[in-house]
ROFI-506683 format. One line per 2 residues: number of its first residue (from 0); for each residue x, y, z of N, C-alpha, C. Coordinates in steps of 0.2 Angstrom, whole numbers, plus 2048, in hexadecimal, padded with zeros to 3 digits. Example, Ala and Ser with C-alpha at 12.3 -4.5 7.8 and 13.67 -1.06 7.14 Angstrom:
ROFI-506683
0 = 842/7E4/827/83E/7EA/827/842/7F0/827 ~ 840/7F5/823/844/7FB/824/840/800/827
//
This chain:
ROFI-506683
0 = 7FE/847/7DD/7FD/840/7DA/7FB/841/7D3 ~ 7FE/83F/7CE/7FC/840/7C7/7FA/839/7C4
2 = 7F5/839/7C0/7F3/833/7BD/7F1/835/7B5 ~ 7F3/831/7B0/7F1/833/7A9/7E9/831/7A8
4 = 7E6/837/7A8/7DE/835/7A7/7DD/832/7A1 ~ 7E1/832/79C/7DF/82F/796/7DF/827/796
6 = 7E1/825/79D/7E1/81D/79E/7D9/81B/79E ~ 7D5/820/79F/7CE/81D/79F/7C9/822/79A
8 = 7CD/823/794/7C9/827/790/7C6/824/78A ~ 7C5/81E/78A/7C0/81A/785/7B9/81A/787
10 = 7B5/81B/782/7AE/81B/784/7AB/814/782 ~ 7A9/811/788/7A6/80A/787/79F/80A/786
12 = 79E/807/77F/797/805/77D/795/7FF/781 ~ 78E/7FE/782/78C/7F8/786/78F/7F1/783
14 = 78E/7F1/77C/791/7EB/779/798/7EA/779 ~ 79C/7EE/77C/7A3/7EE/77C/7A6/7ED/782
16 = 7A2/7EC/787/7A4/7EC/78E/7AA/7E7/790 ~ 7A9/7E1/78D/7AE/7DC/78F/7B4/7DD/78A
18 = 7B4/7E1/785/7BA/7E1/781/7BE/7E7/782 ~ 7BC/7ED/784/7C0/7F3/784/7C3/7F5/78B
20 = 7C6/7F0/78E/7C9/7F1/795/7D0/7F4/793 ~ 7D2/7F9/797/7D8/7FD/795/7DD/7FC/79C
22 = 7E3/7FB/79A/7E8/7FA/79F/7EA/801/7A2 ~ 7E9/801/7A9/7EB/807/7AC/7F2/808/7AD
24 = 7F5/80E/7AC/7FC/80F/7AE/7FC/811/7B5 ~ 7FE/80D/7B9/7FE/80E/7C0/805/80F/7C3
26 = 805/813/7C8/80B/815/7CC/80A/814/7D3 ~ 810/812/7D7/810/812/7DE/80E/818/7E1
28 = 80A/818/7E6/808/81E/7E9/80E/821/7ED ~ 80F/827/7EC/814/82B/7F1/811/82C/7F8
30 = 814/82F/7FC/812/831/803/80D/836/802 ~ 807/835/804/801/83A/804/7FE/83B/80B
32 = 7FC/841/80C/7F8/843/811/7F1/842/80F ~ 7EE/83E/814/7E7/83C/811/7E2/83E/817
34 = 7DC/841/814/7D7/842/81A/7D3/83C/81B ~ 7D4/837/818/7D0/831/818/7D0/82E/820
36 = 7CA/82D/822/7C9/82C/82A/7CD/824/82C ~ 7CE/821/826/7D2/81A/828/7D9/81A/827
38 = 7DC/820/827/7E3/821/828/7E5/827/82D ~ 7EC/826/82F/7EE/82B/834/7F5/82D/832
40 = 7F7/833/833/7FE/836/832/801/835/838 ~ 807/831/838/80B/830/83E/812/833/83D
42 = 815/835/842/81D/836/842/820/831/846 ~ 824/82C/843/827/827/847/82D/828/84B
44 = 82F/825/850/835/826/853/83B/822/851 ~ 841/825/851/846/821/84E/848/81A/852
46 = 84B/816/84F/84C/80F/851/853/80D/851 ~ 854/809/84B/85A/807/849/85C/808/841
48 = 862/808/83F/863/80A/838/867/804/836 ~ 865/801/830/868/7FB/82E/86B/7FD/827
50 = 871/7FB/825/874/7FC/81F/875/7F6/81B ~ 873/7F6/815/874/7F0/811/875/7F2/80A
52 = 875/7EE/805/877/7F0/7FE/871/7ED/7F9 ~ 870/7F1/7F4/86B/7EF/7EF/86F/7EA/7EA
54 = 86C/7E5/7E7/86E/7E0/7E2/86B/7E1/7DB ~ 86F/7E1/7D6/876/7E1/7D5/87A/7E6/7D6
56 = 877/7EC/7D7/87B/7F3/7D6/880/7F5/7DC ~ 87E/7F1/7E1/883/7F2/7E8/882/7FA/7EA
58 = 87D/7FC/7E9/87B/803/7EB/879/803/7F3 ~ 87C/807/7F7/87B/807/7FE/874/809/7FF
60 = 870/805/803/86A/805/806/86A/806/80D ~ 866/80B/810/865/80B/817/85D/80A/819
62 = 85C/806/81D/855/805/820/855/807/827 ~ 850/80D/828/84F/80F/82E/849/80B/831
64 = 84A/807/836/845/804/839/842/808/83F ~ 83C/80B/83E/839/810/844/834/80C/848
66 = 832/810/84C/82D/80D/851/827/812/852 ~ 821/810/853/81C/814/855/816/80F/858
68 = 813/813/85D/80E/80E/860/807/80F/85D ~ 807/812/857/801/813/853/801/80D/84D
70 = 807/809/84D/807/803/849/804/7FE/84D ~ 800/7F9/84A/7FE/7F4/84F/803/7EE/84F
72 = 803/7EB/855/809/7E7/857/807/7E0/853 ~ 80C/7DC/851/80A/7D5/84E/807/7D0/854
74 = 805/7CB/852/803/7C6/857/809/7C4/85B ~ 807/7C1/862/80B/7C0/867/80F/7BA/864
76 = 816/7BA/866/81A/7B5/863/820/7B4/868 ~ 821/7AE/86A/826/7AD/86E/82D/7AB/86B
78 = 832/7AB/86E/839/7AA/86B/839/7A3/868 ~ 836/79E/86B/836/796/869/831/796/863
80 = 82C/79A/862/828/79A/85D/82B/79E/857 ~ 82F/7A3/858/833/7A6/853/837/7A1/850
82 = 83B/79D/854/840/798/852/83D/793/84D ~ 837/792/850/833/78C/84B/831/790/845
84 = 82F/796/846/82D/799/83F/832/79A/83A ~ 838/79B/83C/83E/79D/838/840/797/834
86 = 83E/791/838/840/78A/835/83B/787/831 ~ 835/78A/831/830/787/82D/830/789/826
88 = 82C/785/822/82C/786/81A/828/78D/818 ~ 824/78F/81D/821/796/81B/821/79B/820
90 = 827/79E/822/827/7A3/827/823/7A9/826 ~ 821/7AA/81F/81D/7B0/81E/816/7B0/821
92 = 814/7AA/823/80E/7AA/827/80C/7AE/82C ~ 813/7B0/830/812/7B5/835/814/7BC/833
94 = 80F/7C1/834/810/7C8/831/811/7CD/836 ~ 815/7D1/835/817/7D7/839/814/7DD/836
96 = 80F/7E0/839/80C/7E6/836/812/7EC/835 ~ 813/7EF/830/818/7F4/82F/816/7F9/82A
98 = 818/7FF/82A/817/804/825/81E/806/821 ~ 81E/804/81B/823/805/816/824/80C/813
100 = 828/810/815/828/817/812/82C/817/80B ~ 82B/81C/808/82E/81E/801/835/81E/802
102 = 839/81D/7FD/840/81E/7FD/842/825/7FD ~ 848/827/801/84A/82E/801/852/82D/800
104 = 855/832/7FC/85C/832/7FB/85F/836/800 ~ 865/833/803/868/837/808/870/837/807
106 = 874/83B/80B/87B/83B/80B/87D/83D/804 ~ 87C/843/802/87E/846/7FC/87C/842/7F6
108 = 876/83F/7F6/873/83A/7F1/877/834/7EF ~ 87B/832/7F4/880/82C/7F3/87C/825/7F5
110 = 876/826/7F9/873/820/7FB/86B/821/7FB ~ 868/81C/7FC/860/81C/7FD/85E/819/804
112 = 859/81D/807/857/81A/80D/850/819/80D ~ 84D/814/811/847/812/811/845/812/819
114 = 83F/814/81A/83C/815/821/837/80F/822 ~ 838/80B/827/833/806/829/831/807/830
116 = 82A/807/831/827/808/838/824/802/83A ~ 826/800/841/822/7FA/844/820/7FC/84A
118 = 81C/7F8/84D/819/7FA/854/81F/7FB/859 ~ 81E/7FF/85E/823/801/863/825/7FC/867
120 = 820/7F8/86A/821/7F3/86F/825/7EE/86B ~ 823/7EC/865/826/7E6/862/82D/7E8/860
122 = 82E/7EF/85F/835/7F1/85D/83A/7F0/864 ~ 837/7F2/869/83B/7F2/86F/83C/7EA/871
124 = 838/7E6/86F/839/7DF/871/83F/7DC/86C ~ 83F/7DF/866/844/7DD/861/84B/7E0/863
126 = 84B/7E5/867/851/7E8/869/854/7E4/86F ~ 850/7E0/873/852/7DC/878/855/7D5/876
128 = 853/7D3/870/854/7CC/86E/857/7CC/866 ~ 85D/7CB/866/860/7CB/85F/85D/7C7/85A
130 = 859/7C1/85B/855/7BD/857/850/7C1/854 ~ 84C/7C5/859/846/7C8/856/849/7CE/852
132 = 84F/7D1/854/851/7D6/850/852/7D4/849 ~ 856/7CE/848/858/7CC/842/851/7CB/83E
134 = 84D/7C8/841/846/7C6/83E/842/7CD/83B ~ 843/7D2/83F/83F/7D8/83D/843/7DB/837
136 = 849/7DB/837/84D/7DD/831/84C/7D9/82B ~ 84B/7D3/82C/84A/7CF/826/843/7D0/823
138 = 83E/7D1/828/838/7D3/826/837/7D9/822 ~ 83B/7DE/825/83C/7E5/821/83E/7E5/81B
140 = 844/7E1/81A/847/7E0/813/842/7DD/80E ~ 83E/7D8/810/83A/7D4/80C/834/7D9/80A
142 = 832/7DD/80F/82C/7E2/80E/82F/7E7/808 ~ 834/7E9/809/837/7EF/804/838/7EB/7FD
144 = 83B/7E5/7FD/83C/7E2/7F7/835/7E1/7F3 ~ 830/7DF/7F7/829/7DE/7F4/826/7E4/7F1
146 = 826/7E9/7F6/823/7F0/7F3/827/7F3/7EE ~ 82D/7F3/7EE/831/7F8/7E9/835/7F3/7E4
148 = 833/7ED/7E4/837/7E8/7DF/83F/7E9/7DF ~ 841/7E9/7E6/848/7E9/7E7/84B/7E2/7E8
150 = 851/7E2/7E8/856/7DC/7EA/85B/7DE/7EF ~ 85A/7DD/7F5/85E/7DF/7FA/863/7DA/7FD
152 = 869/7DB/7FF/86E/7D6/802/86B/7D5/809 ~ 86C/7CE/80A/86B/7CC/811/872/7CD/815
154 = 877/7D0/813/87D/7D2/817/87C/7D9/81A ~ 878/7DA/81F/876/7E0/821/87B/7E2/827
156 = 87B/7E8/82A/87E/7EA/82F/87A/7EF/833 ~ 879/7EE/83A/875/7F3/83E/87A/7F8/840
158 = 879/7FF/83E/87E/804/840/87D/805/848 ~ 883/806/84B/883/806/853/881/80D/855
160 = 883/812/852/883/819/854/87E/81D/851 ~ 87A/81A/84C/875/81E/849/86E/81A/849
162 = 869/81E/84B/862/81B/84C/85E/81C/845 ~ 860/821/841/85D/823/83C/861/827/837
164 = 860/826/830/864/829/82B/85F/82E/828 ~ 861/835/828/85C/83A/825/858/83D/82B
166 = 852/83F/828/84E/842/82D/847/83E/82D ~ 845/83D/833/83E/839/834/838/83D/831
168 = 835/839/82C/82F/83B/829/829/838/82B ~ 823/83C/82A/81D/83A/82C/81B/834/827
170 = 817/830/829/814/82B/825/80C/82A/826 ~ 809/828/821/802/827/821/801/81F/823
172 = 7FE/81D/828/7FC/816/829/7F5/815/829 ~ 7F3/80F/827/7EC/80D/827/7EA/80B/82E
174 = 7E5/80D/830/7E2/80C/838/7DC/808/838 ~ 7DA/806/832/7D3/802/832/7D3/7FE/82C
176 = 7D2/7F8/82C/7D1/7F3/827/7CA/7F3/824 ~ 7C9/7F4/81E/7C2/7F4/81B/7C0/7ED/81A
178 = 7BA/7EB/81B/7B8/7E4/819/7B8/7E3/812 ~ 7B8/7DC/810/7BA/7DA/80A/7B4/7DD/805
180 = 7AD/7DC/807/7A8/7DE/804/7A5/7E4/808 ~ 7A4/7EA/804/7A1/7F0/807/79D/7F4/802
182 = 798/7F7/805/794/7FC/801/794/803/805 ~ 796/808/802/796/80F/805/791/813/802
184 = 78D/817/804/788/81B/801/78C/822/800 ~ 78A/826/7FC/78D/82D/7FB/78C/831/801
186 = 791/835/802/791/839/808/792/840/805 ~ 78E/845/807/78F/84C/805/794/84F/80A
188 = 798/853/807/79E/857/80B/79B/85E/80C ~ 79D/860/812/79A/866/815/79F/86B/813
190 = 7A6/869/811/7AA/86F/80F/7AC/86E/808 ~ 7AA/869/804/7AC/869/7FD/7A7/866/7F9
192 = 7A6/868/7F2/7A1/866/7EE/7A1/85F/7EB ~ 7A7/85C/7EC/7A8/855/7EB/7A4/850/7EF
194 = 7A1/84A/7EC/79E/845/7F0/7A2/83F/7F0 ~ 7A1/83A/7F5/7A4/834/7F5/79F/82F/7F1
196 = 7A1/82C/7EC/79C/828/7E9/79A/821/7EC ~ 795/81E/7EA/793/817/7ED/797/812/7EA
198 = 79A/80E/7ED/79F/809/7EA/79E/802/7EE ~ 7A0/7FD/7EA/7A1/7F6/7ED/7A7/7F3/7EB
200 = 7AA/7EF/7F0/7B0/7EB/7EF/7AD/7E3/7F0 ~ 7B0/7DF/7EB/7AE/7D8/7EC/7B4/7D4/7E9
202 = 7B5/7CE/7EB/7BA/7CA/7E8/7B9/7C4/7E4 ~ 7BD/7C2/7DF/7BC/7BC/7DB/7C2/7B8/7DC
204 = 7C1/7B1/7DD/7BA/7AE/7DF/7B7/7B0/7E5 ~ 7B1/7AF/7E7/7AE/7B1/7ED/7B1/7AD/7F3
206 = 7B3/7A6/7F2/7B5/7A2/7F6/7BC/7A0/7F5 ~ 7C0/79F/7FA/7C7/79D/7F9/7CB/7A3/7F9
208 = 7D1/7A2/7F7/7D6/7A7/7F6/7D4/7AC/7F0 ~ 7D3/7B3/7F2/7D1/7B7/7EC/7D6/7B8/7E8
210 = 7D4/7B9/7E1/7D8/7B9/7DB/7D8/7C1/7D9 ~ 7D2/7C4/7DA/7D0/7CB/7D7/7CC/7CF/7DC
212 = 7CE/7D5/7DD/7CB/7D9/7E1/7C7/7DE/7DC ~ 7C1/7DE/7DC/7BC/7E2/7D8/7B9/7E8/7DB
214 = 7BA/7EE/7D8/7B7/7F4/7DB/7B1/7F6/7D6 ~ 7AB/7F7/7D8/7A6/7FA/7D4/7A4/800/7D7
216 = 7A5/806/7D3/7A3/80D/7D6/79E/810/7D1 ~ 798/812/7D5/793/815/7D1/795/81D/7D0
218 = 794/820/7CA/796/826/7C9/790/82A/7C5 ~ 78B/82B/7C8/785/82E/7C5/786/835/7C2
220 = 785/836/7BC/786/83D/7BA/78D/83E/7B6 ~ 791/838/7B7/797/838/7B3/796/835/7AC
222 = 796/83A/7A7/795/837/7A0/79B/835/79C ~ 7A0/836/79F/7A6/834/79A/7AC/832/79F
224 = 7AF/82D/79D/7B5/82A/7A1/7BB/82F/7A0 ~ 7BB/834/79C/7C0/839/79B/7C1/83E/7A1
226 = 7BC/83E/7A5/7BC/842/7AC/7BE/83E/7B2 ~ 7C0/838/7B1/7C3/834/7B6/7C9/834/7B7
228 = 7CC/834/7BD/7D4/833/7BF/7D4/82F/7C4 ~ 7D7/829/7C2/7D7/823/7C7/7DE/821/7C9
230 = 7E0/820/7CE/7E6/81E/7D1/7E6/818/7D6 ~ 7E9/812/7D4/7E8/80C/7D7/7EF/80B/7DB
232 = 7EF/80B/7E2/7F5/809/7E6/7F5/802/7E7 ~ 7FA/800/7EB/7FA/7F9/7ED/7F4/7F6/7F2
234 = 7F2/7FB/7F6/7EC/7FA/7FA/7E8/7FF/7FA ~ 7E7/803/7F5/7E4/80A/7F5/7E1/80B/7EF
236 = 7DA/80E/7EF/7D8/810/7E8/7D6/818/7E9 ~ 7D8/81C/7E4/7D6/823/7E4/7D2/825/7DE
238 = 7CD/827/7DE/7C9/829/7D8/7C6/830/7D8 ~ 7C7/834/7D3/7C4/83B/7D3/7C1/83C/7CC
240 = 7BA/83E/7CD/7B6/840/7C7/7B5/847/7C6 ~ 7B9/84A/7C1/7B9/851/7C0/7B3/853/7BC
242 = 7B1/85A/7BD/7B4/85E/7C2/7B1/85E/7C9 ~ 7B4/85C/7CE/7B2/85D/7D5/7AB/859/7D6
244 = 7AA/853/7D3/7A4/850/7D3/7A4/84A/7D8 ~ 7A9/846/7D8/7A9/841/7DC/7B1/840/7DE
246 = 7B2/83D/7E4/7B9/83C/7E6/7B9/836/7EB ~ 7BD/831/7EA/7BD/82B/7EE/7C5/829/7F0
248 = 7C5/828/7F6/7CC/826/7F8/7CB/821/7FD ~ 7CD/81A/7FB/7CC/815/800/7D1/811/801
250 = 7D2/80D/806/7D7/807/807/7D3/801/807 ~ 7D7/7FB/804/7D4/7F5/805/7D9/7F0/808
252 = 7D7/7EA/80B/7DB/7E6/80E/7DF/7E1/80A ~ 7E1/7E3/804/7E4/7DE/7FF/7EB/7E1/7FC
254 = 7EF/7DD/7FB/7F5/7E0/7F7/7F4/7DE/7EF ~ 7F4/7E3/7EB/7F1/7E1/7E4/7F6/7E3/7DF
256 = 7F6/7E0/7D9/7FB/7E2/7D4/7F9/7E8/7D0 ~ 7FC/7ED/7D1/7FA/7F3/7CE/7FB/7F3/7C6
258 = 800/7F0/7C4/802/7F0/7BD/7FD/7ED/7B8 ~ 7FA/7E7/7BC/7F5/7E3/7B8/7EE/7E5/7B9
260 = 7EC/7EB/7BD/7E5/7EC/7BE/7E2/7F0/7B8 ~ 7DC/7EF/7B7/7D9/7F2/7B2/7D2/7F5/7B3
262 = 7D0/7F9/7B0/7C9/7FD/7B2/7C5/7FE/7AC ~ 7BF/7FF/7AC/7BA/800/7A7/7B5/804/7A9
264 = 7B2/809/7A5/7AD/80D/7A7/7A7/80C/7A3 ~ 7A1/80A/7A5/79B/809/7A1/797/810/7A1
266 = 796/813/79B/792/819/79B/78B/818/79C ~ 789/811/79B/781/810/79B/77F/810/7A2
268 = 783/80C/7A6/782/80B/7AD/785/810/7B2 ~ 78A/814/7AF/78E/819/7B2/791/816/7B8
270 = 794/810/7B7/798/80C/7BC/79F/80B/7BA ~ 7A4/80D/7BE/7AC/80B/7BD/7AD/804/7C0
272 = 7B0/800/7BD/7B2/7FA/7BF/7BA/7F9/7BF ~ 7BD/7F8/7C5/7C4/7F7/7C6/7C5/7F0/7C7
274 = 7C9/7ED/7C3/7CB/7E5/7C4/7D2/7E5/7C7 ~ 7D4/7E3/7CD/7DA/7E3/7CF/7DD/7DC/7D1
276 = 7E2/7D9/7CE/7E4/7D3/7D0/7E7/7D3/7D7 ~ 7E6/7CE/7DC/7E8/7CE/7E2/7EE/7CA/7E3
278 = 7F3/7CD/7E6/7FA/7CA/7E7/7F9/7C6/7EE ~ 7F7/7CA/7F3/7F6/7C6/7FA/7F1/7CB/7FE
280 = 7EE/7C7/803/7E9/7CA/807/7EC/7CB/80E
//
């Protein structure tokens, strides 16, 4: 993972705290093996392969809908409730937990494939009921569109003799949602000199729908923001204070706007503040 450390290279004087915000150049996190205790590496099982097209380029897109019992199931939903849901004004109110993998090029670089992992029992139910299968395909398309800024055709086709395109890849899934507000004390590592800094997450406004998720990270001993490397993902924050002083890798229960997130480091208090607009919680 690479991040331009110059994104945080302005020295903030106390009287300039509110003026010298810098835009972060953020990038979507690739697939990473993490030792974070709140994530787990899984190898999903093949399920169905769906063929569609990207718009307006008409490029072939294949979606591998896979299954794993390590992905949590969605809330119980009857067929009648699903029909009512699809006819409602806001069907997005029902959420299907899924892991959306990174794109990979297949078949002599002529098409792109994405892997989507859902709960194994829920996948089996979708196999038995065409309505549920259509629903999970639609949810998968919308999830990929939101995550990767795609536009996918709704004229899809389920391949009959193929359960997966390419090779099954491992994925990191979040196994534990963190609370909205948290404070973690530094922890000494027995195998590395880096420490986990004390930090706090809170939302603004404190009541109602959150508009911003704000992280305040205490970095005692860090005298310059030039030593900080920050990467903000859709639901993950990774910070390293070089050389081997602090390392923080945390998930949070929000989907945030990476491109509009900003950060500032106060040399006086030695606190890094990251302000992230919330897209959805």
